[in-house]
Backbone bond lengths (Angstrom), bond angles and torsions (degrees), N, CA, C in turn:
res aa  C-N    CA-C-N  psi(-1)  N-CA   C-N-CA  omega(-1)  CA-C   N-CA-C  phi
1 M - - - 1.458 - - 1.531 108.70 -
2 N 1.307 117.40 123.41 1.456 123.00 -179.66 1.524 110.65 -86.49
3 K 1.323 115.82 134.61 1.455 121.56 178.01 1.528 109.93 -79.10
4 R 1.328 115.42 149.96 1.461 120.95 175.60 1.525 111.82 -86.72
5 V 1.330 116.08 -25.27 1.463 120.46 -176.99 1.520 108.94 -137.91
6 D 1.318 116.02 139.20 1.454 122.66 -178.37 1.528 108.19 -136.54
7 I 1.318 116.89 -177.31 1.462 120.82 -173.55 1.525 109.58 -148.08
8 T 1.328 116.27 148.50 1.462 121.09 176.60 1.538 109.43 -86.02
9 D 1.308 115.21 164.15 1.466 120.02 176.94 1.534 111.63 -63.11
10 K 1.333 117.15 -37.50 1.473 120.50 178.11 1.529 110.63 -61.64
11 A 1.313 117.17 -42.37 1.471 120.60 179.51 1.530 110.42 -68.03
12 R 1.338 117.41 -36.22 1.475 120.37 176.36 1.523 110.72 -58.97
13 A 1.316 115.91 -43.67 1.470 120.37 -179.05 1.531 110.92 -63.44
14 V 1.322 117.46 -38.41 1.469 120.37 178.11 1.526 110.33 -67.65
15 I 1.312 117.72 -40.15 1.469 120.47 176.64 1.520 109.85 -60.20
16 D 1.324 118.04 -43.85 1.470 120.82 178.13 1.525 110.71 -58.47
17 R 1.315 116.57 -42.71 1.469 121.18 178.89 1.532 111.26 -65.00
18 L 1.326 116.82 -42.95 1.469 120.56 -179.77 1.521 112.46 -66.88
19 R 1.327 116.71 -34.89 1.469 119.86 179.22 1.529 112.03 -60.94
20 K 1.325 116.69 -31.41 1.471 119.88 179.32 1.518 111.18 -62.81
21 D 1.340 117.14 -34.62 1.466 121.59 -179.10 1.523 113.64 -92.37
22 H 1.340 117.55 -32.06 1.459 120.80 -169.53 1.525 114.85 -116.74
23 G 1.314 118.72 -7.85 1.468 120.18 -174.46 1.521 110.08 79.17
24 E 1.325 115.50 -152.29 1.467 119.99 -178.29 1.522 110.08 -65.20
25 L 1.351 115.27 149.78 1.458 121.86 -173.34 1.520 111.37 -124.58
26 M 1.322 114.66 164.53 1.457 122.76 174.68 1.532 108.37 -140.65
27 F 1.322 116.03 159.06 1.460 121.83 176.36 1.518 109.96 -123.76
28 H 1.326 115.11 146.41 1.463 121.86 171.23 1.514 106.95 -134.95
29 Q 1.317 115.88 126.63 1.463 120.33 178.56 1.511 108.44 -75.95
30 S 1.317 115.33 111.50 1.454 121.98 -178.75 1.522 110.43 -61.65
31 G 1.311 115.61 142.58 1.457 120.78 -179.67 1.506 113.61 -98.04
32 G 1.310 118.98 21.83 1.448 120.58 176.19 1.507 113.80 120.19
33 C 1.309 118.47 -14.91 1.458 121.73 177.74 1.531 108.71 -75.01
34 C 1.282 117.35 155.64 1.468 124.24 172.64 1.526 113.55 65.76
35 D 1.298 118.22 -75.36 1.461 121.20 -170.52 1.527 110.91 -126.09
36 G 1.314 116.53 46.88 1.454 118.78 -179.21 1.513 110.26 72.19
37 S 1.298 117.13 -131.57 1.455 121.76 178.82 1.526 107.76 -118.46
38 S 1.318 115.36 76.16 1.462 122.26 -174.46 1.519 111.01 -111.46
39 P 1.337 116.37 151.01 1.468 118.35 171.55 1.524 108.89 -72.96
40 M 1.307 116.11 126.39 1.463 121.76 -178.27 1.522 108.37 -105.58
41 C 1.329 116.50 132.49 1.460 123.49 -178.24 1.526 109.02 -108.96
42 Y 1.328 115.98 130.69 1.459 122.10 -179.10 1.527 109.89 -135.45
43 P 1.324 117.72 155.34 1.462 118.80 166.99 1.535 107.93 -56.50
44 L 1.302 116.84 140.43 1.457 121.88 -176.47 1.524 110.89 -51.80
45 G 1.320 116.10 125.50 1.451 122.21 178.14 1.517 114.87 89.48
46 E 1.340 118.03 -8.56 1.462 119.75 -178.73 1.527 112.33 -74.05
47 F 1.323 117.29 -28.65 1.457 121.86 176.05 1.521 106.87 -103.22
48 R 1.294 116.83 126.76 1.465 120.90 -176.84 1.526 110.74 -82.90
49 V 1.331 115.66 120.82 1.460 121.60 174.02 1.525 107.72 -107.53
50 G 1.320 115.11 156.96 1.463 118.66 -178.71 1.508 111.30 -161.27
51 G 1.309 115.46 -153.36 1.457 122.47 -174.00 1.513 115.31 -61.40
52 S 1.317 118.17 -16.61 1.469 120.30 178.09 1.522 112.05 -91.92
53 D 1.342 117.23 6.60 1.474 122.10 -179.41 1.521 110.52 -119.98
54 V 1.339 114.66 158.50 1.461 121.46 172.10 1.525 108.29 -125.79
55 L 1.319 115.72 151.79 1.462 122.50 174.76 1.525 107.25 -94.16
56 L 1.354 116.40 113.18 1.466 120.79 -178.95 1.519 112.03 -78.99
57 G 1.318 116.57 -28.85 1.457 121.03 -177.15 1.516 109.53 158.18
58 R 1.325 115.42 -160.85 1.463 121.26 179.88 1.520 108.57 -127.56
59 I 1.338 115.28 142.21 1.457 120.58 174.49 1.523 107.37 -123.79
60 H 1.302 115.75 122.09 1.473 122.20 179.84 1.539 110.54 49.21
61 G 1.332 114.63 42.03 1.461 121.34 177.50 1.518 115.37 83.31
62 C 1.323 118.61 -1.32 1.466 122.49 -177.26 1.529 110.22 -102.02
63 P 1.334 117.97 131.95 1.465 118.35 174.39 1.526 110.10 -65.53
64 F 1.343 115.62 143.32 1.460 122.27 -179.27 1.526 108.18 -123.89
65 Y 1.332 115.78 114.04 1.463 123.22 -176.08 1.520 111.08 -108.75
66 M 1.332 114.60 159.41 1.462 121.66 174.73 1.527 107.19 -148.13
67 A 1.328 116.44 147.04 1.460 120.72 174.77 1.528 109.03 -61.09
68 R 1.326 116.62 138.36 1.464 121.92 -176.58 1.536 111.71 -57.77
69 D 1.338 117.66 -42.35 1.460 118.90 -178.70 1.530 111.42 -67.59
70 Q 1.310 117.57 -33.09 1.461 120.31 175.61 1.529 109.92 -70.10
71 F 1.337 116.48 -39.60 1.464 120.18 178.12 1.527 111.61 -59.04
72 E 1.318 117.21 -36.65 1.470 119.98 178.85 1.530 110.52 -56.98
73 L 1.314 116.75 -34.65 1.461 121.10 179.14 1.535 112.49 -81.65
74 W 1.328 117.42 -28.65 1.459 122.66 -173.73 1.536 113.55 -106.23
75 Q 1.304 118.21 7.77 1.462 120.51 -171.17 1.526 114.50 -62.49
76 N 1.317 117.92 -21.02 1.463 121.21 179.04 1.523 112.52 -100.49
77 T 1.335 115.85 18.74 1.461 121.78 -173.47 1.523 111.55 -118.56
78 H 1.317 115.95 130.90 1.464 121.71 173.28 1.519 108.00 -87.21
79 L 1.326 116.96 133.44 1.459 122.63 -178.93 1.518 109.93 -111.47
80 T 1.319 116.64 137.54 1.460 121.90 172.74 1.517 107.56 -124.38
81 V 1.335 115.86 121.19 1.459 121.54 178.56 1.528 108.16 -83.08
82 D 1.329 115.19 128.66 1.451 122.54 178.62 1.531 107.08 -130.37
83 V 1.315 116.96 177.58 1.457 121.50 177.77 1.523 108.44 -135.84
84 V 1.334 116.20 142.13 1.460 121.85 178.18 1.528 108.82 -134.13
85 K 1.324 115.72 161.01 1.463 120.02 175.11 1.519 108.37 -71.77
86 G 1.313 115.23 146.86 1.457 120.55 177.70 1.512 111.04 129.26
87 R 1.301 114.69 157.93 1.459 120.81 179.72 1.510 109.04 -105.40
88 G 1.310 115.60 120.31 1.451 119.76 172.02 1.520 109.07 -82.95
89 A 1.297 115.81 178.42 1.460 121.38 -179.03 1.525 110.34 -102.33
90 S 1.316 116.52 33.48 1.458 119.92 -173.02 1.520 112.14 -110.39
91 F 1.313 114.23 -179.54 1.460 122.71 176.87 1.525 110.97 -101.78
92 S 1.298 117.54 14.24 1.447 123.00 -175.66 1.535 110.90 -68.13
93 A 1.320 116.65 147.27 1.470 123.16 -171.03 1.529 114.45 -62.58
94 E 1.322 118.52 -24.59 1.467 120.60 -176.81 1.524 113.33 -82.37
95 I 1.305 118.71 -13.85 1.472 122.33 -173.73 1.536 112.89 -55.48
96 P 1.357 120.57 -43.69 1.470 119.38 179.00 1.542 114.24 -62.25
97 L 1.330 117.08 -15.69 1.468 121.13 178.32 1.526 111.85 -83.47
98 G 1.333 117.42 -2.31 1.464 120.43 -176.33 1.514 112.00 76.40
99 L 1.336 116.07 24.22 1.459 123.06 -178.76 1.519 108.93 -127.36
100 R 1.321 114.91 165.39 1.460 118.94 172.19 1.514 109.98 -148.96
101 F 1.322 114.69 139.95 1.462 119.95 174.40 1.521 108.28 -75.63
102 V 1.317 116.00 143.16 1.464 123.26 176.86 1.523 108.52 -134.79
103 I 1.311 115.25 164.23 1.462 122.02 178.20 1.524 109.23 -112.37
104 H 1.319 115.26 132.97 1.463 121.69 166.17 1.530 104.28 -106.00
105 S 1.301 117.34 134.73 1.461 119.17 -176.76 1.522 110.68 -131.16
106 R 1.312 113.87 155.50 1.460 121.87 174.68 1.524 107.29 -153.94
107 L 1.301 116.47 154.78 1.456 120.05 176.86 1.524 109.76 -74.61
108 F 1.324 115.85 144.28 1.456 120.43 173.45 1.522 109.60 -69.64
109 S 1.317 116.06 148.10 1.463 120.15 171.94 1.529 107.96 -75.90
110 D 1.321 117.09 165.95 1.469 120.51 177.94 1.520 110.57 -60.01
111 A 1.332 117.60 -39.01 1.466 121.01 179.31 1.531 110.73 -64.66
112 E 1.320 117.04 -41.43 1.469 120.47 178.21 1.518 110.96 -65.33
113 L 1.325 117.66 -41.83 1.468 121.16 179.84 1.526 111.83 -59.76
114 A 1.348 115.82 -32.17 1.462 120.17 -178.82 1.522 112.47 -70.54
115 D 1.336 117.70 -17.46 1.466 120.94 -176.27 1.530 110.68 -134.62
116 L 1.330 116.30 51.73 1.464 121.96 -176.96 1.513 112.46 -91.79
117 E 1.314 115.13 143.32 1.451 122.24 171.82 1.533 108.50 -63.22
118 A 1.309 117.17 133.52 1.465 121.63 -179.08 1.529 110.25 -74.43
119 V 1.324 115.95 147.29 1.463 119.82 171.87 1.522 107.67 -82.63
120 K 1.327 115.10 158.69 1.466 119.74 179.78 1.511 108.66 -118.10
121 D 1.335 115.37 137.23 1.457 120.13 174.96 1.514 109.67 -68.64
122 V 1.328 116.03 147.33 1.447 122.32 176.51 1.526 106.98 -103.76
123 E 1.293 115.85 134.80 1.471 119.84 -179.37 1.498 110.90 -98.18
């Protein structure tokens, strides 16, 4: 089963650091507000998800959500969460560290599309 979203080792290390201050975390792929289309990291439950979102999967134990209408456009795309130096213009938890999460994306191959992890509706 192919994952829709993955994470780099550098991003894993930042999540570990953030968990010490914030506890469990969640991600929501921003749809263009605030900092373009960036993965936003929040303490678990701080960002409200609902029927207009889907759960793409989990990265380093954190649920990763995306707006359903954005997913319709990105459904054939594999996402990898990474981290870079710099301050984004977002409310994401890593910003005070002088870092920001970013997405690297690529299209799935036909073979990968045939064996993709299903997204889950959010209630």
